[in-house]
N, C-alpha and C positions, 0 to 999 in steps of 0.2 A: 422603604420597603423593610419586611422583616423577613430574617434567616429563613429560610425549610430546613428541616431534617428529614432526610428520607432512607430507605433500608436501602445498605449495600453489601455488597461483598471482597473483606480488603484480605489483605495478608499482612499479620503483625509483623513479623520477621522477615529476612532473605529465606527465600525457597519454603515457606513456610506453606500449608493448605489456606485456601481462602475458606471464612468464616462472616456470618452475619455482623452487620456492622451499621451502627447508627450513624451517619455520615451529615453533616453539616454544610449546605449549599455558601458558596457566596452569595454577597448581597445583590439582587436583581438590577444591574445597572439598566441605564437609560434606553439603552441600545442591543439588550439581550435579550433572551428569548428563553423561559423554563422549558423543559422538554422531557414529557412522559417518556420513558425509555422501553420501546416495545423489543427491538434485538439489536445485540451487539456481537459483532467478530470478535473472535480471537488472533491477532498476527502473533507471529515469533518475538516481536518486537514486545508485547506484553508480556511475555514470557521472562526475555531479557532483564525487563524493569523488576519485576517480581522476586527472579532470583539474584538481584545487584550483579549483575553481570558487564553492566556498563558505568559501574561506581558511584558513588554517593551521590553526583550531581542528579543522578536519575532515580534514583532508587530513592524517596525517603518513607517512613512507616510509621504508622499504618498504609498501607499503599491501595487504593481503590484502580485497578488497571482497565483495561477497553477504551480503544479512540477508531472503534468501527461501528458508528452509533447511527439507531434509526429509533425516532420515534416522533409524537405527536407535541408540536407547539401546545403548552396547558397555563402558560403566563407571557405576557410581552411587557419589554418595557416602553416609556411614555414615548422614544422616539421613534421607535420600529413601526415601520411604514407597509414593508411590504410583503411582510409572513402574516399571516391572522391565525387565530386559537382555531386549533383543528388541523391545519396543515401537519403533512408528515415529509420530514425533515432529514437530511443525513448531516454528520459532522464527522470529523477526520483526525489526521494527526495533530491539527492543530486548532484550537477553539477562541483564539483571539491573537488578531495584527492590527499594528498601531495606524493603518490606511492613509499615512502620512510621513512616512520614509521614502527614504530612494527607492529600495526594494519594491514597497508596495503601491508607488504609485508609477513604477515600470513593471507593475503586476506579478510579482515576486512576490505576495503574500507571504509564500513558503519559507520564504527567508528571512521577514523582518525578524530584524537583531531585538526589538521591543515586543513579540510573540509571545501566545503562550499555548504551550504544548498542551493535551487534550490529559494526559495522565504522566507526563515527565515530569522528575523532580516533586515541588509542593501539591501542583496541580492533580487533580483525582478524577479521574473517569468515568467509563460507561458499566459500569458493571455496578450499576446503580438503579432505584426504581426511576429516577427523575436527575437529570442534569441539567446545568446553566452554560450555554456559550454566547460570542455575538451572534447575534438575529446575521449580522452580515457575512458571517462563514457558518451558515448554517444553512443548507441547500434545499430545497424543494425537490422531490422526487419523482420525476415524471411515472404515470399511473401504470403506462408500459412495465416498468421496473419491477418485478415483486419483492415487497418490503424484509421477508428473508432470504435474499441474496443481494441486498442493496447495499450491506453494511460494509464488506469486503472491498467494495468501489472504492471507497473515498479514502483508502490507503493503498492497497494491494492493489488495484483500479487503477488509481491516478498515478503508482510510480512506476507503472509499465507503459500508460498512455502517452507520458507527457512527454519521454523522449522519442516518440514520434513527431508531435509537433512540435517539440523544443531543436530536433536535428534535423528537420527536413529531410524524411523518410516521405518518398514519394511511391505512386501506383509504378508497378512493376520492377523495382528494387528488388536485391535477394536480401532476403531479411533472416539472421540466425537467432533462433532462441537460445540462449544456454541454461539448463533446468527446468522441468518440466515438473515445478512442483505448482506451490500455491500463488505465484507470481508469473511463473512461466505458460501455465496454462492458458491464462487471460493477455498475455503476451500474442501467443499463439492465436486467437480468436483476434486480437486487434488488427495483428500483420495480416490477414486473409481479406478481413473487411477492410482494409486500405487499400486493399487490389495488390500485395507483393508476394513474389515468390516466395514460400516458406520452409525452411528448414530448420528442427528441431535437433537440438543436441542434450543428449542426454548418455551417464554412464549406466544407466535403469534401462537395459534392454525391452524390459517387459512394458514400457510405456512406451511402446511404436504404434500400436492401435490405438491408443488415448489421444499421444501426440499429435495424429491423422485426423483422426474425430474431431479435434478442436483448430484444424487449420492448417496443420504441415502436408505438404504433397513429397516432403523429402525428410530422412531421419537419420543422423548419425551416432553410432555409438563410440563415444569418446573414448572408449577402453580399446577400443580396436584401431591398432595405429595404421594401417591400412586404408581406413573410410576416414579417417582425419587427413591424410597424406594426400587421399585424392579427391579432397574438396578444398586445397590448399589454392587462396587466389581467386574464390569464388563470392565471395561474401559482399557485400554493400555495407551494410549494417549488422552490427551485429550487439543484442541486448541478452546481457551476462545479470542471471537473475539470482543466482547461487550466492551462500554467506559464505565461501569458504575460500581458500586463494588456490586460483590456477597454474597450471604451467604456461606461466602469459605466452612465452614467443610461440609456442604450438597452437595457440587458437591467433594471434595476430597474424600468424602466415596463414589463415583461412581467409584471410582478409583481401580485398583486391587493391589496386592502386587508390587511393583518394580513399577510402574505405575507413567506417568509423567505427568504434568499440564504444558503447555507454554501459557505466558500471553502477547497478541498480541496486545488487545485495550487498549486505551488510557486512564487509571485510573488512576484519582487521587484520592489517599489514601493507606492504608496498606493492605496487605492479612493475616488475622489472622485464623491461624490453627494451633489445638494443637501439640508442638511439639514432646513429648513421646508418647502419645494415641495416635497420627496419624501420624506424619510424620516419625518418628524412628520405632516402631512396625512394619509398612509395608510400610517402605522403599522407602514412595515416595519424586520423585522431582517436585519440583516448580521454573519454569525458566522463563525466560523475552527473547524475540525478538523481532529486530527493522530491516525492511528492509532486505539487505545482499549484501555483495559484487559483485564486477564485475564476476568471476566465476557461481556465485549463479543465478545472474541475466541471464547471458550467456546458463546456463541450463536450467533454467525456460523458456527460449524463443524456445528451442529447445523441450522442453515437451511439450509447450503449442503448435506447429505447429505440433508434433507429432500425438499427440492427442486430437488434433482438442479445445483447450480448451479457450474459449474464455468468460468476462464478460459480462453478459446481462446488457445492454446502455441503455438509452434514450438519443438520439443525437439532441443536438437542436443550432440553430445559434448563434454567440456570441452577436447579437441586442437580445438577449435575457437572457443574462450573469445574471442580479440582479433577473429575475425570478427562474433561473436555483439556485443560491447560495442560494433562499429565499426555494426552493424546498428538496434543501441536509440539511438547516440549519432546518427545518422542518421535518425531517427524513420521507419525502413521497417519495423517490425516488424507486424505485426496477429493479436496484440495484446501477448502476452507471450512472452519470450522465457524460455527454461531449458535450461538445462547439465547435462546426467547426470553425475556424478562416475563 
């Protein structure tokens, strides 16, 4: 099949404004679908890539970013059976996985060493009229989920949903979510729907009412030493969503014996916690998590449809893409930004 050229919006160099760009799509493979993009969320990862904050490997220019894609199938490869023309699907951080390596076979397609991220490196993303992905990682969107809110589920949503399943969070567990932003507000909703006791931890005291609206029954102002001390030894599972280094021992002190801390914020740096007096004596676990495999994404979509869980989004036209990117860049979005193509 011949290649397709589509209208897109690309940064031509690091930190540049995006401009209209004629993007040549890859040839449609037998297992691929071509998708007419309707909406694309803006994740902070897109800003990191456009601004070349993750180095040369991540950012090759011209760069079309965007990896929270929602659209309708317009063409399909010869081997595609499950998706039909006109089906509405979502595509997230990865657009391709080999499906034959050890990671893929065990259900960790998100860790596939041979996979292709949607807008990382030479790959081009969803700030475009059309995109192409492997049909097996393009997920049908339940009709209960409004399409304008669906995109952020495929990166931010699965990022905070996966740890609940992956690390065995149970109803009744005391869950703390650190950071009430694009990731954290969704984590609060998931934690409440899982039947957990939910505490929000934030340095922004003005977010207390929103945190409780999203599912928190308790709120800790992390700038308040007294509140932090009173909460020591009370948390079963802590989800760290902030992308910055924390005073780690102050946070592990909040965990109960056998407690777990899962880090999903893209933090550059090390976690420094005393091993014997902290990790060993109280048998704590510190772990990381990144997106999720196909089964987890399908599980999340069904869970969101059942419990009516959607991110809070600001939706704008692609004609205002630069303003939207700046808003994400400056942390002025509450809580996810989506552009309508």
